[in-house]
Structure formats: structure tokens, C-alpha cells
LODREN-535168 format. One record per residue (C-alpha): residue number from 1; residue in one letter; x, y, z. Coordinates in Angstrom, 1 decimal, decimal comma. Layout:
REM LODREN-535168
rec nr->NUM&rest->A&x->X&y->Y&z->Z
...
***
This chain:
REM LODREN-535168
rec nr->1&rest->M&x->76,7&y->107,5&z->403,9
rec nr->2&rest->D&x->79,8&y->105,7&z->402,8
rec nr->3&rest->V&x->82,1&y->108,1&z->400,9
rec nr->4&rest->T&x->85,3&y->107,0&z->399,2
rec nr->5&rest->Y&x->88,0&y->109,3&z->397,8
rec nr->6&rest->S&x->90,4&y->108,7&z->394,9
rec nr->7&rest->R&x->92,2&y->110,7&z->392,2
rec nr->8&rest->I&x->89,9&y->111,5&z->389,3
rec nr->9&rest->G&x->92,5&y->109,8&z->387,1
rec nr->10&rest->P&x->92,6&y->109,4&z->383,3
rec nr->11&rest->D&x->89,5&y->107,3&z->382,8
rec nr->12&rest->P&x->87,3&y->109,1&z->380,2
rec nr->13&rest->E&x->84,0&y->108,3&z->382,0
rec nr->14&rest->R&x->85,2&y->109,6&z->385,3
rec nr->15&rest->I&x->86,7&y->112,7&z->383,7
rec nr->16&rest->A&x->83,4&y->113,4&z->381,9
rec nr->17&rest->Q&x->81,5&y->113,1&z->385,2
rec nr->18&rest->A&x->84,0&y->115,5&z->386,9
rec nr->19&rest->V&x->83,7&y->118,1&z->384,0
rec nr->20&rest->A&x->79,9&y->117,9&z->384,1
rec nr->21&rest->L&x->79,9&y->118,5&z->387,9
rec nr->22&rest->L&x->82,4&y->121,4&z->387,6
rec nr->23&rest->D&x->80,4&y->122,9&z->384,8
rec nr->24&rest->R&x->77,2&y->122,9&z->386,9
rec nr->25&rest->S&x->78,9&y->124,4&z->389,9
rec nr->26&rest->L&x->81,6&y->126,7&z->388,6
rec nr->27&rest->G&x->80,5&y->127,5&z->385,0
rec nr->28&rest->E&x->80,7&y->126,0&z->381,6
rec nr->29&rest->G&x->84,3&y->125,8&z->380,3
rec nr->30&rest->V&x->86,2&y->126,4&z->383,5
rec nr->31&rest->Y&x->87,5&y->122,9&z->383,1
rec nr->32&rest->D&x->87,4&y->120,6&z->380,1
rec nr->33&rest->E&x->88,2&y->116,9&z->379,6
rec nr->34&rest->E&x->91,6&y->117,6&z->377,9
rec nr->35&rest->G&x->92,6&y->119,9&z->380,8
rec nr->36&rest->L&x->91,7&y->117,3&z->383,4
rec nr->37&rest->I&x->93,7&y->114,7&z->381,5
rec nr->38&rest->R&x->96,7&y->117,0&z->381,4
rec nr->39&rest->M&x->96,3&y->117,8&z->385,0
rec nr->40&rest->D&x->96,3&y->114,1&z->386,0
rec nr->41&rest->A&x->99,6&y->113,7&z->384,2
rec nr->42&rest->Y&x->101,1&y->116,8&z->385,8
rec nr->43&rest->D&x->103,0&y->116,0&z->389,0
rec nr->44&rest->R&x->102,2&y->119,4&z->390,6
rec nr->45&rest->A&x->98,4&y->119,0&z->390,3
rec nr->46&rest->E&x->95,8&y->116,7&z->391,8
rec nr->47&rest->G&x->92,2&y->116,1&z->390,9
rec nr->48&rest->M&x->90,4&y->114,4&z->393,7
rec nr->49&rest->A&x->87,0&y->112,8&z->393,5
rec nr->50&rest->A&x->84,5&y->111,8&z->396,2
rec nr->51&rest->W&x->82,2&y->108,8&z->395,4
rec nr->52&rest->V&x->79,0&y->107,6&z->397,1
rec nr->53&rest->G&x->78,6&y->104,1&z->395,6
rec nr->54&rest->G&x->79,3&y->104,6&z->391,9
rec nr->55&rest->E&x->78,0&y->108,2&z->391,9
rec nr->56&rest->L&x->80,4&y->111,2&z->391,8
rec nr->57&rest->A&x->79,5&y->113,2&z->394,8
rec nr->58&rest->G&x->82,3&y->115,9&z->394,7
rec nr->59&rest->V&x->85,5&y->116,9&z->393,1
rec nr->60&rest->S&x->88,5&y->119,2&z->393,9
rec nr->61&rest->V&x->91,3&y->120,5&z->391,8
rec nr->62&rest->T&x->94,6&y->121,6&z->393,4
rec nr->63&rest->Q&x->97,9&y->122,8&z->392,0
rec nr->64&rest->A&x->101,2&y->123,5&z->393,7
rec nr->65&rest->L&x->102,3&y->126,9&z->392,3
rec nr->66&rest->V&x->105,8&y->128,3&z->392,2
rec nr->67&rest->P&x->106,4&y->131,8&z->393,5
rec nr->68&rest->E&x->106,6&y->133,2&z->390,0
rec nr->69&rest->D&x->102,9&y->132,3&z->389,6
rec nr->70&rest->N&x->101,8&y->134,4&z->392,5
rec nr->71&rest->D&x->101,2&y->137,7&z->390,6
rec nr->72&rest->Y&x->97,9&y->136,2&z->389,6
rec nr->73&rest->Y&x->96,6&y->137,1&z->393,0
rec nr->74&rest->D&x->97,7&y->140,8&z->392,8
rec nr->75&rest->T&x->94,1&y->141,7&z->391,8
rec nr->76&rest->F&x->93,3&y->141,2&z->395,5
rec nr->77&rest->G&x->95,5&y->144,2&z->396,5
rec nr->78&rest->S&x->98,9&y->145,0&z->398,0
rec nr->79&rest->A&x->98,2&y->143,1&z->401,3
rec nr->80&rest->A&x->97,7&y->139,9&z->399,3
rec nr->81&rest->H&x->100,7&y->140,6&z->397,2
rec nr->82&rest->D&x->102,9&y->141,2&z->400,2
rec nr->83&rest->R&x->101,7&y->138,1&z->402,0
rec nr->84&rest->L&x->102,2&y->135,8&z->399,0
rec nr->85&rest->V&x->105,4&y->137,1&z->397,5
rec nr->86&rest->G&x->108,1&y->134,4&z->397,4
rec nr->87&rest->Q&x->105,8&y->131,7&z->398,8
rec nr->88&rest->T&x->105,1&y->128,3&z->397,3
rec nr->89&rest->L&x->101,3&y->128,0&z->397,2
rec nr->90&rest->G&x->98,9&y->125,1&z->397,2
rec nr->91&rest->S&x->96,1&y->126,6&z->395,1
rec nr->92&rest->L&x->92,7&y->125,1&z->395,7
rec nr->93&rest->E&x->91,4&y->125,9&z->392,3
rec nr->94&rest->G&x->88,2&y->124,1&z->392,0
rec nr->95&rest->L&x->85,7&y->122,6&z->394,4
rec nr->96&rest->A&x->82,3&y->121,2&z->393,6
rec nr->97&rest->V&x->79,8&y->119,0&z->395,4
rec nr->98&rest->A&x->76,8&y->117,5&z->393,7
rec nr->99&rest->E&x->73,5&y->119,1&z->394,8
rec nr->100&rest->T&x->72,2&y->115,9&z->396,4
rec nr->101&rest->H&x->75,4&y->115,5&z->398,5
rec nr->102&rest->R&x->75,8&y->119,0&z->399,9
rec nr->103&rest->R&x->75,9&y->119,5&z->403,7
rec nr->104&rest->H&x->77,4&y->116,0&z->404,3
rec nr->105&rest->G&x->81,0&y->117,0&z->404,9
rec nr->106&rest->I&x->82,3&y->116,2&z->401,4
rec nr->107&rest->A&x->83,6&y->119,7&z->400,6
rec nr->108&rest->S&x->85,3&y->119,8&z->403,9
rec nr->109&rest->A&x->86,9&y->116,4&z->403,4
rec nr->110&rest->L&x->88,0&y->117,3&z->399,9
rec nr->111&rest->T&x->89,5&y->120,6&z->401,1
rec nr->112&rest->K&x->91,4&y->118,8&z->403,9
rec nr->113&rest->R&x->92,8&y->116,3&z->401,4
rec nr->114&rest->S&x->93,9&y->119,2&z->399,2
rec nr->115&rest->L&x->95,6&y->120,8&z->402,2
rec nr->116&rest->E&x->97,4&y->117,6&z->403,0
rec nr->117&rest->W&x->98,5&y->117,1&z->399,4
rec nr->118&rest->S&x->99,7&y->120,7&z->399,2
rec nr->119&rest->K&x->101,8&y->120,3&z->402,3
rec nr->120&rest->S&x->103,3&y->117,1&z->400,9
rec nr->121&rest->M&x->104,3&y->119,1&z->397,8
rec nr->122&rest->G&x->106,3&y->121,5&z->400,0
rec nr->123&rest->C&x->103,8&y->124,4&z->399,8
rec nr->124&rest->D&x->104,1&y->127,1&z->402,4
rec nr->125&rest->L&x->100,5&y->128,4&z->402,2
rec nr->126&rest->A&x->97,2&y->127,2&z->400,8
rec nr->127&rest->V&x->95,2&y->129,8&z->398,8
rec nr->128&rest->A&x->91,6&y->129,6&z->397,7
rec nr->129&rest->I&x->89,2&y->132,0&z->396,1
rec nr->130&rest->A&x->85,6&y->132,0&z->397,3
rec nr->131&rest->W&x->83,2&y->132,9&z->394,6
rec nr->132&rest->L&x->80,8&y->135,4&z->396,3
rec nr->133&rest->G&x->78,1&y->135,2&z->393,5
rec nr->134&rest->S&x->77,6&y->131,5&z->394,0
rec nr->135&rest->P&x->74,3&y->130,1&z->395,2
rec nr->136&rest->S&x->76,4&y->127,9&z->397,6
rec nr->137&rest->P&x->79,4&y->130,1&z->398,5
rec nr->138&rest->S&x->82,6&y->128,4&z->399,8
rec nr->139&rest->W&x->83,7&y->131,3&z->402,1
rec nr->140&rest->Q&x->82,0&y->129,8&z->405,1
rec nr->141&rest->L&x->83,8&y->126,5&z->404,5
rec nr->142&rest->F&x->87,2&y->128,2&z->404,2
rec nr->143&rest->E&x->86,6&y->130,2&z->407,4
rec nr->144&rest->Q&x->85,5&y->127,1&z->409,3
rec nr->145&rest->L&x->88,8&y->125,4&z->408,2
rec nr->146&rest->G&x->90,9&y->128,3&z->409,5
rec nr->147&rest->F&x->91,6&y->130,2&z->406,3
rec nr->148&rest->A&x->92,0&y->134,0&z->406,7
rec nr->149&rest->S&x->90,6&y->136,5&z->404,2
rec nr->150&rest->L&x->93,2&y->138,6&z->402,3
rec nr->151&rest->G&x->90,9&y->140,8&z->400,3
rec nr->152&rest->E&x->88,3&y->140,9&z->397,6
rec nr->153&rest->S&x->88,4&y->141,6&z->393,9
rec nr->154&rest->A&x->85,5&y->142,7&z->391,6
rec nr->155&rest->T&x->87,4&y->141,6&z->388,5
rec nr->156&rest->V&x->89,1&y->138,3&z->389,2
rec nr->157&rest->Y&x->86,3&y->136,3&z->387,6
rec nr->158&rest->T&x->85,7&y->138,9&z->384,9
rec nr->159&rest->D&x->89,3&y->138,7&z->383,7
rec nr->160&rest->D&x->89,3&y->134,8&z->383,9
rec nr->161&rest->S&x->86,0&y->134,4&z->382,1
rec nr->162&rest->T&x->87,0&y->136,8&z->379,4
rec nr->163&rest->E&x->90,5&y->135,4&z->378,9
rec nr->164&rest->N&x->89,5&y->131,8&z->379,1
rec nr->165&rest->G&x->86,0&y->131,8&z->377,6
rec nr->166&rest->W&x->84,1&y->130,2&z->380,4
rec nr->167&rest->S&x->80,5&y->131,1&z->381,3
rec nr->168&rest->C&x->79,4&y->131,9&z->384,9
rec nr->169&rest->P&x->76,3&y->130,0&z->386,0
rec nr->170&rest->V&x->75,0&y->133,2&z->387,6
rec nr->171&rest->C&x->75,8&y->136,0&z->385,2
rec nr->172&rest->G&x->77,2&y->134,4&z->382,0
rec nr->173&rest->N&x->80,2&y->135,7&z->380,2
rec nr->174&rest->P&x->81,8&y->137,8&z->381,3
rec nr->175&rest->C&x->81,4&y->137,0&z->384,9
rec nr->176&rest->H&x->80,9&y->140,0&z->387,2
rec nr->177&rest->C&x->80,8&y->138,1&z->390,5
rec nr->178&rest->R&x->83,2&y->139,2&z->393,3
rec nr->179&rest->G&x->85,9&y->136,9&z->394,6
rec nr->180&rest->R&x->87,5&y->136,8&z->398,1
rec nr->181&rest->L&x->91,0&y->135,4&z->398,5
rec nr->182&rest->Y&x->91,7&y->133,1&z->401,5
rec nr->183&rest->V&x->95,0&y->131,9&z->402,8
rec nr->184&rest->K&x->96,1&y->129,3&z->405,3
rec nr->185&rest->P&x->99,6&y->128,4&z->406,5
rec nr->186&rest->L&x->100,5&y->124,8&z->406,0
***
């Protein structure tokens, strides 16, 4: 399988494909077209796409966060707060692979590219939240790539889905799935 990787970019058709894949995998409304366009123009964010031929096979969304943003992760407990305080974080915020392309190394390759980008942005640590309610959970991938768990939260997705209006593909809105925070030094 010949896979190519590129930024999602501002092309409306590519953005629509990325939003559709993210909606199927992470829930409707987590990302929208306007948000991905803004992200593409923002120098501290990167949307990466994996293509097999002309078909979108996977997508990742990563942001370089400043230390003032780190209180978002306080829901994972004091150990997470203490580990992240004052750090510049590469936040792997979204990762989705099309159903027909799973188990072919695309998620791993996208995650490694996100880690490289985060390091190039001067991030100290990479963070990712594994959605434990997902039919294809990412926690195994993060552990295989050397991430360490910093705790779990029963409310991280409940708060996000309520505040931002997205609908979980497993339990709707609000989402009641648990999340596990992972961290990796860069």
C-alpha cells in the first residue's frame, strides 16, 4: 500500500473529507470545516492527512500549547498537573483512520509525524488523550510508541461535549466515556 502524507491544507474538498472522517471516528461536531481552515492558517497547529491514491486514509490534528493552556489537563489529577506545569506541550488532539485502512501503520505514522512537528515547535512534552469508550481505542498505540499514562478522567469528554456541542459516536451528547492522559518527552 502506497501512502503519502501532506498537510490537510485549505482546499475545501480535502477539509470536507477530513471533517467527515473525524466525525465518524471522534463524534459529530468535534471539528468543523471553519475550524480546520483556521487551524491551517495558525502557525502553532498542524493538520496532517494520509492518502492512499486519492482516498483520505487518515488524519491527525496537533497543536503546540503554551504553559498557560495546561490547566485543561487538571481533570486528570494532581500528578498530571504537577508533571505538566510550566511545560510547552505538543497536544495530539485528533487522530482518525478510515475503517478500511486500519491496522496498516497509518495511525502510528501520523502520530510519529505529530511528535516530530511538536519537537520542531519547541515543545517539551507530547500529550494525548485516549478515548476509552472508542470501538478502536488509541491507548495501545500510545503505549507502543512510548507514552506513559498520567491518569484517567470520567469527565473530560463530558465537559468537552457539553461545552462544545459535539456528539459522541458511542453515547451521544453528553459523552460519558472515560479518557486516559498520556505523555511522552520530546
